[in-house]
Each structure stands twice: as C-alpha cells, then as structure tokens.
OpenMM code with the backbone's topology and positions (N, CA, C; nanometers):
from openmm import Vec3, app, unit

residues = "MET GLY THR SER LEU ARG PRO ALA HIS ILE ASP LEU PRO ALA THR PRO MET PRO ASP ARG ASP HIS SER ASP CYS ARG GLY VAL ALA SER ILE LEU ALA ARG VAL GLY ASP LYS TRP SER VAL PHE VAL ILE MET MET LEU SER ASP GLY PRO LYS ARG PHE ASN GLU LEU LYS ARG MET ILE ASN GLY ILE SER GLN ARG MET LEU THR LEU THR LEU ARG GLY LEU GLU ARG ASP GLY LEU VAL THR ARG THR ILE PHE PRO THR ILE PRO PRO ARG VAL ASP TYR GLU LEU THR ASP LEU GLY ARG GLY LEU GLN LEU PRO VAL LYS ALA LEU GLY GLU TRP ALA ILE ALA HIS GLN GLU GLN ILE ALA ALA ALA ARG THR ARG PHE ASP GLU ARG ASN THR PRO".split()
positions = [
    Vec3(1.9932, 2.2952, -3.1274),
    Vec3(1.9667, 2.4253, -3.1588),
    Vec3(1.8867, 2.4443, -2.9980),
    Vec3(1.8303, 2.4808, -2.9297),
    Vec3(1.8286, 2.4992, -2.7725),
    Vec3(1.6710, 2.5992, -2.7635),
    Vec3(1.6065, 2.6234, -2.6311),
    Vec3(1.5381, 2.6890, -2.6101),
    Vec3(1.5205, 2.8615, -2.6577),
    Vec3(1.3901, 2.8568, -2.6983),
    Vec3(1.3683, 2.9739, -2.7843),
    Vec3(1.3451, 3.0953, -2.6662),
    Vec3(1.3610, 3.2083, -2.6474),
    Vec3(1.3650, 3.2683, -2.5332),
    Vec3(1.1835, 3.3924, -2.5613),
    Vec3(1.1120, 3.3471, -2.6815),
    Vec3(1.0367, 3.3994, -2.7740),
    Vec3(0.9142, 3.3923, -2.6400),
    Vec3(0.8449, 3.4463, -2.6191),
    Vec3(0.6728, 3.4243, -2.5531),
    Vec3(0.6201, 3.2917, -2.6362),
    Vec3(0.5497, 3.1964, -2.6652),
    Vec3(0.5046, 3.1554, -2.7339),
    Vec3(0.3495, 3.1210, -2.6435),
    Vec3(0.3082, 3.1724, -2.5739),
    Vec3(0.2020, 3.1511, -2.5028),
    Vec3(0.1734, 3.2564, -2.4220),
    Vec3(0.1355, 3.3175, -2.5450),
    Vec3(0.0392, 3.4576, -2.4411),
    Vec3(-0.0388, 3.4864, -2.5172),
    Vec3(-0.1874, 3.4449, -2.5301),
    Vec3(-0.2982, 3.4629, -2.4779),
    Vec3(-0.3433, 3.4091, -2.3804),
    Vec3(-0.3205, 3.4118, -2.2225),
    Vec3(-0.3868, 3.4177, -2.1157),
    Vec3(-0.5610, 3.4387, -2.1618),
    Vec3(-0.6382, 3.3359, -2.0528),
    Vec3(-0.7539, 3.4065, -2.0281),
    Vec3(-0.7633, 3.4965, -1.9281),
    Vec3(-0.8624, 3.5839, -1.9616),
    Vec3(-0.8736, 3.6852, -1.9166),
    Vec3(-0.9357, 3.6885, -1.7861),
    Vec3(-0.8834, 3.7381, -1.6625),
    Vec3(-0.9677, 3.7413, -1.5417),
    Vec3(-1.0541, 3.7317, -1.5038),
    Vec3(-1.1403, 3.6572, -1.5094),
    Vec3(-1.2637, 3.6452, -1.4720),
    Vec3(-1.3534, 3.8039, -1.3549),
    Vec3(-1.4200, 3.8126, -1.4006),
    Vec3(-1.5074, 3.9781, -1.3341),
    Vec3(-1.5632, 3.9015, -1.1970),
    Vec3(-1.5323, 3.9809, -1.0894),
    Vec3(-1.5953, 3.9256, -0.8998),
    Vec3(-1.7356, 3.9293, -0.9669),
    Vec3(-1.7924, 3.8052, -0.9479),
    Vec3(-1.9243, 3.7369, -0.9324),
    Vec3(-2.0043, 3.8647, -0.8331),
    Vec3(-2.1120, 3.9436, -0.8650),
    Vec3(-2.1337, 4.0893, -0.8246),
    Vec3(-2.2588, 4.0404, -0.7013),
    Vec3(-2.2700, 3.9548, -0.7163),
    Vec3(-2.3653, 3.9378, -0.5799),
    Vec3(-2.2789, 3.8270, -0.4939),
    Vec3(-2.1263, 3.8181, -0.5077),
    Vec3(-2.0584, 3.8016, -0.3593),
    Vec3(-1.9542, 3.8699, -0.3032),
    Vec3(-1.9246, 3.9810, -0.4153),
    Vec3(-1.8510, 4.0885, -0.4050),
    Vec3(-1.8188, 4.1622, -0.2839),
    Vec3(-1.8871, 4.1345, -0.2259),
    Vec3(-1.9313, 4.2590, -0.0454),
    Vec3(-1.8990, 4.1292, 0.0649),
    Vec3(-1.8418, 3.9620, 0.0400),
    Vec3(-1.8709, 3.8763, 0.1257),
    Vec3(-1.7012, 3.9355, 0.2256),
    Vec3(-1.6165, 3.9532, 0.1747),
    Vec3(-1.5032, 3.9969, 0.2511),
    Vec3(-1.5468, 4.0928, 0.3608),
    Vec3(-1.5996, 4.2290, 0.3216),
    Vec3(-1.5909, 4.2861, 0.3742),
    Vec3(-1.7298, 4.2588, 0.5110),
    Vec3(-1.8877, 4.1988, 0.4092),
    Vec3(-1.9661, 4.1715, 0.5663),
    Vec3(-1.8500, 4.0940, 0.6759),
    Vec3(-1.8336, 3.9958, 0.5865),
    Vec3(-1.7216, 3.8895, 0.6897),
    Vec3(-1.6985, 3.9679, 0.7924),
    Vec3(-1.5965, 4.0783, 0.7458),
    Vec3(-1.5378, 4.1498, 0.9153),
    Vec3(-1.5779, 4.1953, 0.9658),
    Vec3(-1.7744, 4.2611, 0.9628),
    Vec3(-1.7923, 4.2915, 1.0662),
    Vec3(-1.9002, 4.1909, 1.1303),
    Vec3(-1.8998, 4.0983, 1.0605),
    Vec3(-2.0222, 3.9743, 1.1562),
    Vec3(-1.9108, 3.8901, 1.2226),
    Vec3(-1.7452, 3.9324, 1.2060),
    Vec3(-1.6819, 3.9091, 1.3202),
    Vec3(-1.6447, 3.9790, 1.3670),
    Vec3(-1.6588, 4.0840, 1.3015),
    Vec3(-1.6916, 4.1556, 1.4652),
    Vec3(-1.7628, 4.1383, 1.5768),
    Vec3(-1.8924, 4.2181, 1.5082),
    Vec3(-2.0389, 4.1680, 1.5818),
    Vec3(-2.1407, 4.0674, 1.6352),
    Vec3(-2.0469, 3.9303, 1.5544),
    Vec3(-2.1102, 3.8158, 1.6293),
    Vec3(-1.9572, 3.7673, 1.7497),
    Vec3(-1.8716, 3.8695, 1.7199),
    Vec3(-1.7435, 3.7781, 1.8138),
    Vec3(-1.8258, 3.7801, 2.0005),
    Vec3(-1.8241, 3.6695, 2.0463),
    Vec3(-1.8983, 3.6661, 2.2070),
    Vec3(-1.8402, 3.7430, 2.3361),
    Vec3(-1.7414, 3.8477, 2.2836),
    Vec3(-1.7301, 3.9789, 2.3652),
    Vec3(-1.7961, 4.0885, 2.2820),
    Vec3(-1.7749, 4.1159, 2.2420),
    Vec3(-1.8989, 4.1952, 2.1494),
    Vec3(-1.9956, 4.2442, 2.1878),
    Vec3(-2.0684, 4.0925, 2.2100),
    Vec3(-2.2311, 4.0932, 2.1975),
    Vec3(-2.2983, 4.1176, 2.3672),
    Vec3(-2.1601, 4.0836, 2.3997),
    Vec3(-2.1283, 4.0806, 2.5613),
    Vec3(-2.1371, 4.2318, 2.6051),
    Vec3(-2.0533, 4.3026, 2.5629),
    Vec3(-2.0183, 4.4573, 2.5961),
    Vec3(-2.1454, 4.5252, 2.5494),
    Vec3(-2.1983, 4.5253, 2.3830),
    Vec3(-2.3159, 4.5743, 2.3128),
    Vec3(-2.4208, 4.5460, 2.4322),
    Vec3(-2.4833, 4.4506, 2.4516),
    Vec3(-2.5844, 4.4234, 2.5835),
    Vec3(-2.5474, 4.4344, 2.6816),
    Vec3(-2.4476, 4.4909, 2.7664),
    Vec3(-2.4203, 4.5323, 2.9009),
    Vec3(-2.4674, 4.7070, 2.8518),
    Vec3(-2.3899, 4.7141, 2.7933),
    Vec3(-2.4009, 4.9387, 2.7111),
    Vec3(-2.5370, 4.9689, 2.6565),
    Vec3(-2.6314, 4.8602, 2.6685),
    Vec3(-2.7905, 4.8977, 2.5756),
    Vec3(-2.8730, 4.9552, 2.6892),
    Vec3(-2.8003, 4.9806, 2.7991),
    Vec3(-2.9065, 5.0755, 2.9023),
    Vec3(-2.8138, 5.2048, 3.0048),
    Vec3(-2.7085, 5.2307, 2.8565),
    Vec3(-2.6349, 5.3270, 2.9163),
    Vec3(-2.4845, 5.2744, 2.9024),
    Vec3(-2.4523, 5.4844, 2.9605),
    Vec3(-2.2885, 5.4414, 2.9747),
    Vec3(-2.2205, 5.3358, 3.1116),
    Vec3(-2.1951, 5.2886, 3.0286),
    Vec3(-2.0650, 5.1926, 3.1678),
    Vec3(-1.8879, 5.2631, 3.1406),
    Vec3(-1.8816, 5.2732, 3.2964),
    Vec3(-1.6572, 5.2585, 3.2778),
    Vec3(-1.6625, 5.1247, 3.3097),
    Vec3(-1.5299, 5.1267, 3.2198),
    Vec3(-1.4345, 5.0706, 3.2167),
    Vec3(-1.4361, 4.8791, 3.2650),
    Vec3(-1.4192, 4.9554, 3.4236),
    Vec3(-1.4296, 4.8504, 3.5064),
    Vec3(-1.5877, 4.7734, 3.5497),
    Vec3(-1.6499, 4.8135, 3.5364),
    Vec3(-1.7506, 4.8229, 3.5810),
    Vec3(-1.8550, 4.7146, 3.4494),
    Vec3(-1.7657, 4.7578, 3.3163),
    Vec3(-1.8341, 4.6325, 3.1895),
    Vec3(-1.7521, 4.5131, 3.2486),
    Vec3(-1.5833, 4.5394, 3.2823),
    Vec3(-1.5020, 4.4270, 3.3446),
    Vec3(-1.5997, 4.3289, 3.4983),
    Vec3(-1.6527, 4.4181, 3.5867),
    Vec3(-1.7050, 4.3439, 3.6738),
    Vec3(-1.8260, 4.2288, 3.5905),
    Vec3(-1.8869, 4.2988, 3.5089),
    Vec3(-2.0339, 4.3132, 3.4407),
    Vec3(-2.0288, 4.1676, 3.3475),
    Vec3(-1.8586, 4.1579, 3.2534),
    Vec3(-1.9563, 4.0621, 3.1655),
    Vec3(-1.7868, 3.9202, 3.2691),
    Vec3(-1.8654, 3.8339, 3.3222),
    Vec3(-1.8059, 3.7121, 3.3241),
    Vec3(-1.7269, 3.7172, 3.2424),
    Vec3(-1.5336, 3.6402, 3.2980),
    Vec3(-1.4782, 3.5652, 3.2186),
    Vec3(-1.4391, 3.6486, 3.1726),
    Vec3(-1.4280, 3.7669, 3.1045),
    Vec3(-1.3495, 3.8354, 3.0243),
    Vec3(-1.2166, 3.9123, 3.0873),
    Vec3(-1.0692, 3.9036, 3.0243),
    Vec3(-1.0098, 3.9898, 3.0698),
    Vec3(-0.9500, 4.0827, 3.0035),
    Vec3(-0.8513, 4.1748, 3.1360),
    Vec3(-0.8408, 4.3117, 3.0789),
    Vec3(-0.8615, 4.3330, 2.9835),
    Vec3(-0.7230, 4.2345, 2.9226),
    Vec3(-0.6985, 4.2597, 2.7841),
    Vec3(-0.7958, 4.2337, 2.6856),
    Vec3(-0.8540, 4.1197, 2.6598),
    Vec3(-0.9947, 4.1002, 2.5848),
    Vec3(-1.0379, 4.2673, 2.5938),
    Vec3(-1.1125, 4.2874, 2.7334),
    Vec3(-1.1895, 4.3800, 2.7118),
    Vec3(-1.1535, 4.5215, 2.6658),
    Vec3(-1.0096, 4.5621, 2.6513),
    Vec3(-0.9800, 4.6479, 2.5957),
    Vec3(-0.9406, 4.6039, 2.4586),
    Vec3(-0.9271, 4.4812, 2.3936),
    Vec3(-0.8962, 4.5057, 2.2745),
    Vec3(-1.0269, 4.5044, 2.1534),
    Vec3(-1.1756, 4.4406, 2.2653),
    Vec3(-1.2962, 4.4189, 2.1767),
    Vec3(-1.3701, 4.5806, 2.1671),
    Vec3(-1.3380, 4.6654, 2.3211),
    Vec3(-1.3941, 4.8370, 2.3340),
    Vec3(-1.3100, 4.8332, 2.2340),
    Vec3(-1.1695, 4.8525, 2.2027),
    Vec3(-1.1049, 4.9163, 2.0771),
    Vec3(-1.1469, 4.8636, 1.9777),
    Vec3(-1.2349, 4.7747, 1.9231),
    Vec3(-1.2070, 4.7634, 1.7844),
    Vec3(-1.3794, 4.7789, 1.8378),
    Vec3(-1.4971, 4.7700, 1.9059),
    Vec3(-1.6119, 4.8572, 1.8607),
    Vec3(-1.6161, 4.9923, 1.8832),
    Vec3(-1.5123, 4.9910, 1.9045),
    Vec3(-1.4583, 5.2129, 1.8638),
    Vec3(-1.4237, 5.2285, 1.7267),
    Vec3(-1.3483, 5.1311, 1.6868),
    Vec3(-1.2683, 5.1794, 1.5303),
    Vec3(-1.4174, 5.1612, 1.4280),
    Vec3(-1.5284, 5.0177, 1.4585),
    Vec3(-1.6249, 5.0378, 1.4042),
    Vec3(-1.7181, 5.1184, 1.3778),
    Vec3(-1.6953, 5.2344, 1.4722),
    Vec3(-1.8509, 5.3129, 1.5176),
    Vec3(-1.9121, 5.2631, 1.5789),
    Vec3(-1.9178, 5.2052, 1.6655),
    Vec3(-2.0032, 5.1162, 1.6829),
    Vec3(-2.0563, 5.1565, 1.8758),
    Vec3(-1.9357, 5.1943, 1.9742),
    Vec3(-1.9086, 5.2439, 2.0536),
    Vec3(-1.8218, 5.3388, 2.0519),
    Vec3(-1.8701, 5.4440, 2.1147),
    Vec3(-1.7694, 5.5878, 2.1967),
    Vec3(-1.6658, 5.5742, 2.3145),
    Vec3(-1.6001, 5.6437, 2.3596),
    Vec3(-1.5131, 5.6912, 2.3850),
    Vec3(-1.4892, 5.7739, 2.4527),
    Vec3(-1.5273, 5.8493, 2.6015),
    Vec3(-1.5049, 5.9945, 2.6517),
    Vec3(-1.4544, 5.9978, 2.8158),
    Vec3(-1.3418, 6.0986, 2.7409),
    Vec3(-1.2430, 6.1189, 2.8713),
    Vec3(-1.3219, 6.2000, 2.9837),
    Vec3(-1.3234, 6.1931, 3.0754),
    Vec3(-1.3696, 6.3168, 3.1992),
    Vec3(-1.2265, 6.3592, 3.2241),
    Vec3(-1.2370, 6.4930, 3.2383),
    Vec3(-1.0399, 6.5776, 3.2971),
    Vec3(-1.0751, 6.5700, 3.4400),
    Vec3(-1.0959, 6.4073, 3.4968),
    Vec3(-1.0810, 6.4656, 3.6679),
    Vec3(-0.9331, 6.3580, 3.7069),
    Vec3(-0.9363, 6.3448, 3.7978),
    Vec3(-0.8424, 6.3208, 3.9400),
    Vec3(-0.8719, 6.1565, 3.9838),
    Vec3(-0.8701, 6.0739, 3.9129),
    Vec3(-0.8122, 5.9790, 3.8274),
    Vec3(-0.8980, 6.0122, 3.6613),
    Vec3(-0.8538, 6.0559, 3.5475),
    Vec3(-0.9462, 6.0380, 3.4445),
    Vec3(-1.0710, 5.8916, 3.4583),
    Vec3(-1.1780, 5.9638, 3.4166),
    Vec3(-1.2400, 5.8896, 3.4126),
    Vec3(-1.2957, 5.8931, 3.2816),
    Vec3(-1.3087, 5.7284, 3.2272),
    Vec3(-1.3654, 5.6954, 3.0687),
    Vec3(-1.4935, 5.6279, 3.1218),
    Vec3(-1.5564, 5.6479, 3.0037),
    Vec3(-1.7289, 5.5899, 2.9951),
    Vec3(-1.7172, 5.6147, 2.8110),
    Vec3(-1.7440, 5.4373, 2.8554),
    Vec3(-1.7815, 5.4446, 2.6945),
    Vec3(-1.9905, 5.4232, 2.6699),
    Vec3(-2.0157, 5.4156, 2.5734),
    Vec3(-2.0980, 5.3752, 2.5513),
    Vec3(-2.1781, 5.3681, 2.3509),
    Vec3(-2.2757, 5.3121, 2.3492),
    Vec3(-2.2973, 5.2997, 2.1906),
    Vec3(-2.3561, 5.3967, 2.1289),
    Vec3(-2.2981, 5.3857, 2.0304),
    Vec3(-2.3110, 5.4803, 1.9088),
    Vec3(-2.4694, 5.4787, 1.8479),
    Vec3(-2.5194, 5.6070, 1.7602),
    Vec3(-2.6481, 5.5526, 1.7382),
    Vec3(-2.5930, 5.4060, 1.6235),
    Vec3(-2.4903, 5.3883, 1.5722),
    Vec3(-2.4959, 5.2657, 1.4987),
    Vec3(-2.4858, 5.1508, 1.6225),
    Vec3(-2.4173, 5.1526, 1.6676),
    Vec3(-2.4393, 5.0492, 1.7657),
    Vec3(-2.5762, 5.0131, 1.8972),
    Vec3(-2.6283, 5.1373, 1.8746),
    Vec3(-2.7622, 5.1277, 1.9514),
    Vec3(-2.9372, 5.0042, 1.8719),
    Vec3(-2.7877, 5.0295, 1.7139),
    Vec3(-2.9223, 4.9447, 1.5784),
    Vec3(-2.8723, 4.8050, 1.6458),
    Vec3(-2.7717, 4.7681, 1.7072),
    Vec3(-2.8005, 4.6263, 1.7499),
    Vec3(-2.8070, 4.5765, 1.8187),
    Vec3(-2.8352, 4.6576, 1.9073),
    Vec3(-2.9299, 4.6438, 1.9815),
    Vec3(-3.0337, 4.5148, 2.0367),
    Vec3(-3.1196, 4.5502, 1.9189),
    Vec3(-3.2763, 4.3854, 1.9438),
    Vec3(-3.1653, 4.2576, 1.8830),
    Vec3(-3.0894, 4.3386, 1.7421),
    Vec3(-3.0554, 4.1667, 1.7012),
    Vec3(-2.9521, 4.0536, 1.8480),
    Vec3(-2.8799, 4.2010, 1.9233),
    Vec3(-2.7770, 4.1081, 1.9984),
    Vec3(-2.8584, 4.0423, 2.0920),
    Vec3(-2.9333, 4.1211, 2.1052),
    Vec3(-3.0219, 4.1326, 2.2268),
    Vec3(-3.0943, 3.9475, 2.2214),
    Vec3(-3.1682, 3.9263, 2.1512),
    Vec3(-3.2569, 3.8661, 2.1113),
    Vec3(-3.1649, 3.7398, 2.0493),
    Vec3(-3.0225, 3.6905, 2.0133),
    Vec3(-2.9361, 3.6304, 2.0235),
    Vec3(-2.8905, 3.6051, 2.1344),
    Vec3(-2.8705, 3.6776, 2.2340),
    Vec3(-2.8456, 3.6713, 2.3756),
    Vec3(-2.9888, 3.5616, 2.4281),
    Vec3(-3.0899, 3.6745, 2.4087),
    Vec3(-3.1730, 3.5982, 2.4508),
    Vec3(-3.1866, 3.4429, 2.4176),
    Vec3(-3.1798, 3.4087, 2.2722),
    Vec3(-3.2028, 3.2467, 2.1993),
    Vec3(-3.0742, 3.1564, 2.2982),
    Vec3(-2.9740, 3.2727, 2.3161),
    Vec3(-2.8672, 3.1503, 2.3917),
    Vec3(-2.8721, 3.0840, 2.4842),
    Vec3(-2.9497, 3.2026, 2.5945),
    Vec3(-2.9871, 3.1908, 2.6958),
    Vec3(-3.0772, 3.0565, 2.7381),
    Vec3(-3.1434, 3.1030, 2.6567),
    Vec3(-3.3040, 2.9768, 2.6003),
    Vec3(-3.2904, 2.8258, 2.5652),
    Vec3(-3.1837, 2.8271, 2.5647),
    Vec3(-3.1691, 2.6764, 2.4685),
    Vec3(-3.0022, 2.6618, 2.5291),
    Vec3(-2.9358, 2.7065, 2.6188),
    Vec3(-2.8322, 2.6388, 2.6649),
    Vec3(-2.8344, 2.5038, 2.7354),
    Vec3(-2.9804, 2.4516, 2.7480),
    Vec3(-2.9951, 2.3413, 2.8259),
    Vec3(-3.0190, 2.2348, 2.6964),
    Vec3(-3.0589, 2.2691, 2.5962),
    Vec3(-3.0684, 2.1547, 2.4743),
    Vec3(-2.9140, 2.1714, 2.3665),
    Vec3(-2.8761, 2.2949, 2.4061),
    Vec3(-2.7617, 2.2849, 2.3113),
    Vec3(-2.6435, 2.1798, 2.3543),
    Vec3(-2.6283, 2.1630, 2.4987),
    Vec3(-2.5732, 2.0808, 2.5961),
    Vec3(-2.6160, 1.9772, 2.5795),
    Vec3(-2.7162, 1.9164, 2.5622),
    Vec3(-2.7635, 1.7952, 2.5441),
    Vec3(-2.7322, 1.7151, 2.4254),
    Vec3(-2.7296, 1.8182, 2.2954),
    Vec3(-2.6963, 1.7590, 2.2254),
    Vec3(-2.5868, 1.7840, 2.1559),
    Vec3(-2.4498, 1.8478, 2.2158),
    Vec3(-2.3125, 1.8284, 2.1822),
    Vec3(-2.2860, 1.7043, 2.3005),
    Vec3(-2.3287, 1.6550, 2.3809),
    Vec3(-2.2944, 1.5601, 2.4693),
    Vec3(-2.3329, 1.4235, 2.3981),
    Vec3(-2.5199, 1.4677, 2.3618),
    Vec3(-2.5156, 1.3489, 2.2284),
    Vec3(-2.4203, 1.3087, 2.1178),
    Vec3(-2.3437, 1.4194, 2.0974),
    Vec3(-2.2943, 1.3934, 1.9877),
    Vec3(-2.1860, 1.3711, 2.0003),
    Vec3(-2.0485, 1.3918, 2.0914),
    Vec3(-1.9402, 1.3515, 2.1706),
    Vec3(-1.9365, 1.1678, 2.1951),
    Vec3(-2.0702, 1.1433, 2.2516),
    Vec3(-2.0669, 1.0124, 2.2998),
    Vec3(-2.0490, 0.9165, 2.1623),
    Vec3(-2.1646, 0.9613, 2.0352),
    Vec3(-2.1481, 0.9153, 1.9263),
    Vec3(-2.0287, 0.8611, 1.8152),
    Vec3(-1.9544, 1.0383, 1.9025),
    Vec3(-1.7844, 1.0262, 1.7878),
    Vec3(-1.6418, 1.0233, 1.8873),
    Vec3(-1.7115, 0.9488, 1.9611),
    Vec3(-1.6109, 0.9090, 2.0831),
    Vec3(-1.5619, 0.7726, 2.0419),
    Vec3(-1.4298, 0.7608, 2.0888),
    Vec3(-1.4253, 0.6021, 1.9822),
    Vec3(-1.4339, 0.5613, 2.1052),
] * unit.nanometer
topology = app.Topology()
chain = topology.addChain("A")
for resn in residues:
    res = topology.addResidue(resn, chain)
    for name in ("N", "CA", "C"):
        topology.addAtom(name, app.Element.getBySymbol(name[0]), res)
C-alpha cells in the first residue's frame, strides 16, 4: 500500500503565551550585563566626578586595555549612559561624561564598588576555603 501523503496530525498545541512576569528578562539581562560588567562599573565610578579624557580614564582604571576601554565606552554610549564630546582642537580632544541616565547609576555602582572593597578579604578567604575543600 504505501505511505499516505495526507497530513494526519494537524491538531498541534497552541504556542504557550509568554509568562507576563518574565517577558522582560532578556531586556533586563542585557542591561544588567552592561552595567554589571566590571569595566563598566569602573568607568561609571571614574566619571562620577565629572568628564574625563580617554587617556585619563585609562590611567585611572588599572589593568584595562585600550581596546577594552574603547569597547566599554562605546557600549555605555550606545546605552545612553555616557556622552562623547569631540572638541575641534589639534589634536582633537574627546571627553566622556555621564548622561542624566548614567548619573542615576552612580549611587548603586558606588555602593557596589564600596561593598567589593570592604569585603575583598572575606571573599578571598572564602575562595581559599572553597578551593582547599574542592581540590583533589
């Protein structure tokens, strides 16, 4: 006889509606990824007392590469947290500054940074204990 080419299983379940309580998780996750990134936190902290030039930021943020600083500033600018102002001098001067939206992050970021500084030793000790327990 052979196989029938007529559709047999056409009653498919409807696609479930997204849960309203979790529908914005992706959007929030992308924002938290930006503002929770260690380099973004440092840049926001350094810009909290006013505009800075690129090389000034690079000197202030120990360990950041030129490329990573460029990418971080570009991402913060894209998200509306930082503005980039070019002054028509020779050589051109470029300043980075927090926007109103970026300034709204100052307190939470500062609190996070201060918490990290205050708890460095406790975290290091906890890591050591964990590593000792979990190293074969």
